[in-house]
C-alpha positions as CSV (number, residue, x, y, z in Angstrom):
1,M,-8.2,-22.4,9.5
2,Y,-11.5,-21.4,10.8
3,L,-10.5,-20.2,14.3
4,S,-7.3,-20.9,16.7
5,S,-8.0,-23.5,19.1
6,R,-7.4,-20.8,21.5
7,A,-10.0,-18.3,20.1
8,R,-12.3,-17.4,22.6
9,P,-15.7,-15.1,22.6
10,K,-15.0,-11.6,24.1
11,K,-16.1,-10.8,27.3
12,R,-19.0,-8.0,26.6
13,P,-17.9,-5.1,28.3
14,S,-20.5,-3.3,30.6
15,N,-22.1,-0.4,28.8
16,Q,-24.5,2.1,30.8
17,L,-25.6,3.5,27.3
18,Q,-27.0,0.1,26.2
19,A,-28.4,-0.3,29.6
20,N,-30.4,2.9,29.4
21,R,-31.7,2.2,26.0
22,R,-33.8,-0.6,27.7
23,H,-35.7,1.9,29.2
24,T,-36.4,3.2,25.9
25,R,-37.3,0.7,23.4
26,L,-40.2,0.8,21.4
27,W,-43.1,-2.0,21.4
28,N,-40.7,-4.6,22.7
29,E,-42.0,-8.1,22.3
30,Q,-41.4,-10.3,25.2
31,L,-41.1,-14.0,25.1
32,E,-42.1,-16.4,27.5
33,R,-39.0,-18.3,27.3
34,R,-35.7,-16.5,25.8
35,D,-32.8,-18.7,25.4
36,M,-29.8,-16.6,25.1
37,L,-27.6,-19.2,24.7
38,T,-28.0,-18.8,20.6
39,L,-29.2,-15.5,20.5
40,L,-26.9,-12.4,20.1
41,G,-28.4,-10.6,22.7
42,I,-29.1,-7.3,20.3
43,D,-30.8,-4.5,22.1
44,P,-31.7,-1.9,19.8
45,G,-31.2,1.8,20.4
46,F,-32.4,4.9,18.9
47,P,-33.2,5.8,16.0
48,L,-35.8,3.0,16.2
49,T,-38.1,1.5,13.7
50,V,-41.0,-1.0,14.7
51,Y,-42.2,-3.6,12.0
52,N,-45.6,-5.2,12.1
53,S,-46.9,-8.8,12.9
54,T,-47.8,-9.3,9.3
55,G,-44.2,-10.1,8.5
56,H,-43.1,-13.5,7.4
57,I,-40.0,-15.6,7.8
58,T,-39.2,-18.5,5.7
59,Y,-35.9,-20.9,5.5
60,N,-35.2,-23.5,2.9
61,P,-32.8,-26.0,3.9
62,T,-31.7,-26.9,0.6
63,T,-30.6,-23.3,-0.6
64,K,-29.8,-22.3,2.8
65,N,-31.8,-18.8,2.4
66,F,-33.3,-17.4,5.3
67,D,-35.7,-14.8,4.3
68,L,-37.8,-12.1,6.1
69,T,-40.3,-9.6,4.7
70,A,-42.3,-7.3,6.8
71,T,-43.9,-3.6,6.8
72,P,-42.2,-0.9,8.9
73,L,-44.9,0.9,10.7
74,A,-43.4,3.7,13.0
75,F,-39.9,5.5,13.5
76,K,-38.6,7.4,16.6
77,G,-35.4,9.3,16.1
78,S,-34.4,10.0,19.7
79,E,-35.8,9.6,23.3
80,L,-37.4,12.8,23.1
81,A,-39.0,12.5,19.6
82,D,-42.6,11.5,18.9
83,P,-43.2,8.3,16.9
84,A,-43.6,9.1,13.1
85,P,-45.5,6.6,10.9
86,V,-43.3,5.3,7.8
87,G,-45.3,5.4,4.7
88,P,-47.1,5.4,2.6
89,V,-45.8,2.4,0.6
90,A,-43.2,0.9,3.0
91,S,-41.2,-2.5,2.9
92,M,-38.6,-4.1,4.9
93,A,-36.6,-7.3,3.5
94,L,-34.0,-9.4,4.9
95,H,-32.2,-12.0,3.2
96,I,-29.3,-14.0,4.5
97,Q,-27.8,-17.7,4.3
98,V,-27.8,-20.2,7.2
99,D,-26.2,-23.3,7.0
100,N,-28.1,-26.7,8.5
101,S,-26.3,-26.3,11.7
102,G,-27.8,-22.7,12.0
103,N,-24.5,-20.9,11.6
104,L,-24.6,-18.0,9.5
105,I,-22.8,-18.4,5.9
106,G,-23.3,-14.9,4.8
107,G,-25.0,-12.5,2.9
108,V,-26.5,-12.8,-0.9
109,P,-25.7,-10.6,-3.9
110,G,-26.7,-7.3,-3.4
111,D,-27.8,-5.6,-0.1
112,D,-28.7,-8.3,2.7
113,F,-31.1,-5.8,4.3
114,V,-33.2,-3.0,2.9
115,I,-36.0,-0.5,4.3
116,T,-37.6,1.6,2.3
117,G,-40.6,4.2,2.5
118,S,-40.9,7.8,3.7
119,I,-40.3,9.3,7.1
120,D,-41.4,12.9,8.2
121,D,-41.1,13.6,12.1
122,G,-40.8,17.3,11.6
123,T,-37.3,17.0,12.0
124,I,-36.3,14.3,9.5
125,N,-38.0,14.1,6.0
126,V,-36.7,11.5,4.1
127,S,-37.9,9.1,1.5
128,G,-36.9,6.1,-0.8
129,T,-34.2,3.7,0.4
130,L,-33.9,4.2,3.9
131,L,-31.5,2.0,5.2
132,T,-29.4,-0.8,3.7
133,G,-26.9,-3.2,5.4
134,E,-24.7,-6.4,5.0
135,V,-25.1,-9.1,7.5
136,L,-22.5,-9.8,10.3
137,A,-24.4,-12.2,12.7
138,F,-27.2,-14.0,13.3
139,G,-28.8,-15.7,16.5
140,F,-32.0,-17.5,17.1
141,A,-33.7,-19.4,20.3
142,D,-36.2,-22.1,19.8
143,S,-39.0,-21.6,22.6
144,G,-40.4,-25.2,22.4
145,G,-43.4,-23.8,21.7
146,P,-45.2,-21.8,18.7
147,T,-43.3,-18.5,19.4
148,D,-39.8,-18.1,18.5
149,A,-37.2,-15.4,18.4
150,Y,-34.2,-14.3,16.0
151,D,-31.5,-11.6,16.2
152,F,-29.2,-9.9,13.6
153,R,-26.4,-7.6,13.2
154,F,-25.6,-5.6,10.2
155,K,-22.9,-3.4,8.8
156,V,-24.5,-0.1,7.6
157,T,-24.0,0.2,3.8
158,G,-26.2,3.2,2.8
159,G,-29.6,4.8,2.8
160,A,-31.3,8.2,3.8
161,L,-31.0,7.2,7.6
162,A,-27.4,5.7,7.5
163,S,-25.8,9.3,9.0
164,L,-27.9,8.5,11.9
165,Y,-25.9,5.3,12.4
166,A,-22.5,6.7,12.3
167,G,-20.1,4.5,14.1
168,Q,-22.9,1.9,14.8
169,D,-24.1,-1.1,13.5
170,I,-27.8,-2.1,12.7
171,G,-29.5,-4.3,15.2
172,I,-32.8,-6.3,14.5
173,T,-34.8,-8.2,16.9
174,T,-37.6,-10.7,15.7
175,T,-40.5,-12.3,17.4
176,S,-41.7,-15.1,15.4
177,E,-45.5,-16.1,16.2
178,V,-47.0,-19.3,14.7
179,S,-43.5,-20.8,14.0
180,T,-42.8,-23.9,12.7
181,F,-39.3,-24.0,13.8
182,N,-38.4,-26.6,16.1
183,G,-34.6,-25.9,16.5
184,S,-33.5,-27.6,13.6
185,F,-32.2,-26.0,10.2
186,A,-32.1,-29.4,8.3
187,Q,-35.7,-28.9,7.5
188,S,-38.0,-26.0,6.0
189,F,-39.7,-23.7,8.7
190,E,-41.7,-20.7,8.6
191,G,-43.5,-18.0,10.9
192,G,-44.7,-14.6,11.5
193,A,-42.4,-11.6,12.0
194,K,-42.6,-8.7,14.3
195,G,-40.1,-6.5,16.0
196,N,-37.5,-3.6,16.4
197,I,-35.0,-2.5,14.1
198,G,-32.2,0.0,15.7
199,S,-28.5,0.9,16.2
200,V,-26.0,-1.1,18.2
201,A,-22.4,-0.6,19.4
202,P,-20.0,-2.5,16.9
203,D,-19.2,-5.7,18.4
204,S,-15.4,-6.1,17.2
205,G,-13.1,-8.7,17.3
206,S,-9.3,-8.9,17.2
207,I,-6.3,-11.2,15.6
208,S,-3.1,-11.8,17.2
209,G,-0.2,-13.8,17.3
210,Q,3.9,-14.0,17.5
211,K,6.8,-13.9,15.4
212,F,9.6,-16.2,16.0
213,K,13.2,-17.1,14.9
214,D,13.3,-20.9,14.1
215,K,16.6,-21.9,15.4
216,R,16.6,-25.4,13.8
217,G,14.6,-24.9,10.3
218,D,11.8,-27.4,11.7
219,G,9.0,-24.9,11.9
220,L,7.2,-23.6,14.9
221,T,9.0,-25.3,18.2
222,P,9.4,-24.7,22.0
223,D,13.0,-23.9,21.3
224,D,12.3,-20.7,18.9
225,V,12.9,-17.6,20.0
226,P,10.9,-14.0,19.6
227,L,11.7,-12.0,16.7
228,G,10.6,-8.4,16.7
229,G,10.6,-5.8,14.1
230,V,8.9,-7.9,11.4
231,T,5.9,-6.3,9.6
232,I,2.6,-8.3,9.6
233,Q,-0.3,-7.8,7.1
234,L,-3.9,-8.0,7.3
235,Y,-6.0,-8.5,4.2
236,K,-9.7,-8.9,4.1
237,D,-11.3,-11.7,1.9
238,R,-12.9,-9.4,-0.4
239,N,-14.4,-11.8,-2.8
240,G,-15.3,-14.2,-0.2
241,D,-14.0,-17.3,-1.7
242,K,-11.7,-17.9,1.6
243,Q,-8.8,-18.0,-0.7
244,F,-5.9,-15.6,-0.4
245,N,-4.8,-13.7,-3.4
246,A,-3.0,-10.6,-3.1
247,A,-4.0,-9.1,-6.4
248,Q,-7.6,-9.8,-5.7
249,D,-7.6,-9.2,-1.7
250,G,-4.9,-6.6,-1.4
251,P,-3.9,-4.0,-0.4
252,P,-3.7,-5.0,3.1
253,I,-6.2,-3.4,5.3
254,A,-3.8,-3.1,8.3
255,T,0.0,-3.5,9.1
256,Q,1.5,-4.2,12.6
257,V,5.4,-4.7,13.3
258,T,5.9,-7.2,15.7
259,A,7.1,-6.0,19.3
260,Q,10.9,-6.4,20.4
261,G,11.4,-9.0,23.0
262,T,8.2,-10.7,22.4
263,G,7.6,-10.8,18.7
264,A,4.0,-10.0,19.4
265,Y,1.3,-8.2,17.1
266,K,-2.1,-7.7,17.4
267,F,-5.0,-6.2,15.1
268,D,-8.0,-4.8,16.9
269,N,-11.5,-3.4,16.3
270,L,-12.4,-6.1,13.2
271,E,-15.8,-6.8,12.3
272,P,-17.0,-10.3,11.7
273,G,-15.6,-11.8,8.4
274,T,-12.8,-13.9,6.7
275,Y,-9.2,-12.5,7.0
276,F,-5.7,-13.4,6.1
277,V,-2.5,-12.9,7.8
278,T,0.9,-12.6,6.2
279,E,4.1,-11.4,6.7
280,V,7.2,-9.5,5.3
281,V,10.1,-12.1,5.5
282,P,13.1,-10.1,6.9
283,P,16.1,-10.2,4.1
284,G,18.1,-13.1,5.1
285,Y,15.6,-15.5,6.5
286,K,13.2,-17.7,4.7
287,A,9.8,-18.7,6.0
288,T,9.2,-22.1,8.1
289,Y,5.8,-21.4,9.5
290,P,3.1,-21.8,8.6
291,S,3.9,-24.1,5.6
292,N,1.7,-22.1,3.3
293,K,3.0,-18.7,4.6
294,V,-0.8,-17.2,5.3
295,H,-3.2,-17.5,8.3
296,T,-6.8,-17.5,7.1
297,V,-9.3,-17.0,10.0
298,T,-12.9,-16.3,9.9
299,L,-14.2,-14.2,12.9
300,G,-17.5,-14.2,14.3
301,A,-18.8,-10.9,16.4
302,G,-16.5,-10.5,19.3
303,I,-14.3,-13.2,18.7
304,D,-10.6,-12.7,19.6
305,A,-8.6,-15.2,17.4
306,T,-5.1,-15.9,19.0
307,G,-2.1,-17.9,18.2
308,L,-1.7,-17.0,14.6
309,D,2.2,-17.2,14.9
310,F,4.8,-17.0,12.2
311,A,8.6,-18.6,12.2
312,N,11.4,-18.0,9.8
313,E,15.0,-19.5,9.8
314,L,18.3,-17.6,8.5
315,K,19.3,-18.6,5.3
316,C,22.7,-20.3,4.7
317,D,25.4,-17.5,4.1
318,K,28.9,-18.0,3.7
319,N,29.7,-14.4,5.6
320,R,27.7,-15.6,8.7
321,C,29.1,-17.8,11.8
322,D,25.9,-19.1,12.6
323,K,25.0,-20.1,8.8
324,P,28.3,-20.5,7.0
325,C,27.1,-22.1,3.9
326,N,25.7,-20.1,0.6
327,N,22.6,-21.9,-1.0
328,N,23.3,-25.2,0.8
329,P,20.8,-25.6,3.8
330,C,23.3,-27.1,6.3
331,K,23.9,-26.6,9.8
332,P,27.2,-26.7,12.0
333,S,28.6,-30.1,12.5
334,P,29.4,-31.2,15.8
335,C,33.3,-32.5,16.2
336,D,33.7,-36.2,17.1
337,N,30.4,-36.0,18.3
338,N,31.2,-33.1,20.6
339,P,29.1,-30.1,19.7
340,C,31.3,-26.9,20.0
341,K,30.1,-23.3,19.7
342,P,30.9,-21.3,16.6
343,S,34.0,-18.9,16.9
344,P,34.0,-15.4,15.3
345,C,34.9,-15.7,11.6
346,D,38.5,-15.0,10.9
347,N,40.3,-14.4,7.6
348,K,40.4,-18.2,7.3
349,G,36.6,-18.8,8.1
350,G,37.6,-20.8,10.9
351,Y,34.6,-22.4,12.9
352,G,36.7,-23.1,16.1
353,G,36.5,-24.0,19.5
354,K,38.8,-25.9,21.9
355,D,37.8,-29.3,20.5
356,C,36.9,-28.6,17.1
357,G,40.2,-27.8,15.2
358,P,40.1,-26.6,11.4
359,T,36.5,-27.6,10.9
360,Y,35.3,-25.0,8.2
361,G,37.2,-24.0,5.1
362,S,38.5,-20.8,3.9
363,G,36.4,-17.6,4.0
364,K,36.0,-18.0,0.4
365,D,33.7,-20.9,0.3
366,C,33.0,-21.9,4.1
367,K,32.5,-25.5,3.5
368,P,33.1,-27.6,6.5
369,T,36.0,-29.9,6.7
370,Y,36.9,-32.5,8.8
371,G,36.7,-31.7,12.2
372,G,38.5,-32.8,15.7
373,S,41.4,-34.7,16.6
374,Q,40.0,-37.9,15.0
375,G,39.5,-36.3,11.8
376,K,35.9,-37.2,11.5
377,P,34.1,-35.7,8.1
378,G,31.6,-33.4,8.1
379,S,30.0,-35.0,4.9
380,S,26.5,-35.5,6.3
381,Y,26.3,-31.8,6.7
382,C,27.9,-29.8,3.8
383,G,30.5,-32.0,2.0
384,P,34.0,-32.2,3.4
385,S,37.0,-30.1,2.5
386,F,40.0,-28.5,4.4
387,G,40.5,-24.9,5.1
388,S,43.7,-25.0,7.0
389,S,47.2,-24.9,5.0
390,F,47.7,-28.6,6.2
391,G,44.0,-29.5,4.7
392,K,45.0,-27.6,1.6
393,L,48.5,-29.6,1.2
394,I,46.7,-32.9,1.8
395,S,44.1,-32.7,-0.5
396,Q,46.6,-32.5,-3.3
397,I,47.6,-36.0,-2.7
398,P,46.9,-38.2,-5.6
399,G,43.8,-40.3,-5.1
400,W,42.6,-38.1,-2.2
401,S,39.1,-37.2,-3.8
402,Q,38.5,-40.9,-3.9
403,V,39.0,-41.1,-0.3
404,V,36.6,-38.3,0.2
405,S,34.2,-40.0,-2.0
406,M,34.4,-42.8,0.4
407,F,33.6,-41.0,3.5
408,R,30.7,-39.6,1.9
409,H,29.1,-42.9,1.1
């Protein structure tokens, strides 16, 4: 499953800090037309790095590689700091994969984003690999003219500036001049690249659902009831194959216990990516939904995936009145087409009720017997046998087994 049909984009909360950053942005490139429907709305904050207009973007629809290379020019560590040059030999490279509909596929082997160079602003003095990241999200906008826009979100993975991004993601905005992009990723395009690199608050998502007791063993249906106290496990797709393998994708990155009364669970603060949701089936139950016992969901930035539910049915157990068979998936039989409610199990294993009579056998085997005044067999459920003393006597009559066989067929 890619996303539940009930999955929805998270409403972006108001953030005064992000609003203030708009007044401190460096060399912000404005477009005459900025279509925000497909852009992420990235607004980088400090520390900020600007890259110049000699950058270049290319896209190959066959390999689905989107590549951006540029030269970082200047770095500004905070609002009060003076800009410092990035040099002497600085570089920036961004490599991701985008499908022919413009959807982010993911990154490439190794780092998806790298800045190298040296910075000395009097407070920060670093050189070498300055910042690396793994792609989280991608946005684009076709202006209808020769100047287009792209933005990106990356998870920080390393570099000398990584500590300045603590608790933040990397946000990148790009203005592409002399662009041949016409809004389609079904054909190749290229263009210039200049823009800003800075910090952005994480745009996390969530995964949630409920746990149910399957009353009839028919999967998830409206008659099922919530089941609390069940452990739900969340795994991250570690190798990117979108196939759950506990040995390769484990251990779980988080666990939740379903709430009493509602059976609800929720995993918050999830970065974009593919996740697997499984359950620890309680003793005495068997899983009936989902059929493969795992939910697979791919989250985009800020997406809440809901409705990832689970259902379990009680196993047959000779010691339970509600499921009186052992290793035989049967259900209580109605007596003469008149359903009766189970009475507490007594030492005879009775499955009583005023209309049922001696329906179930002894507590030793708990097999259903003939029920009701008309003696209709329960063979369509578990196979007939008598549990009462009268039933035991009748069952010894010669030829009785052949009579039972006739009822079964």
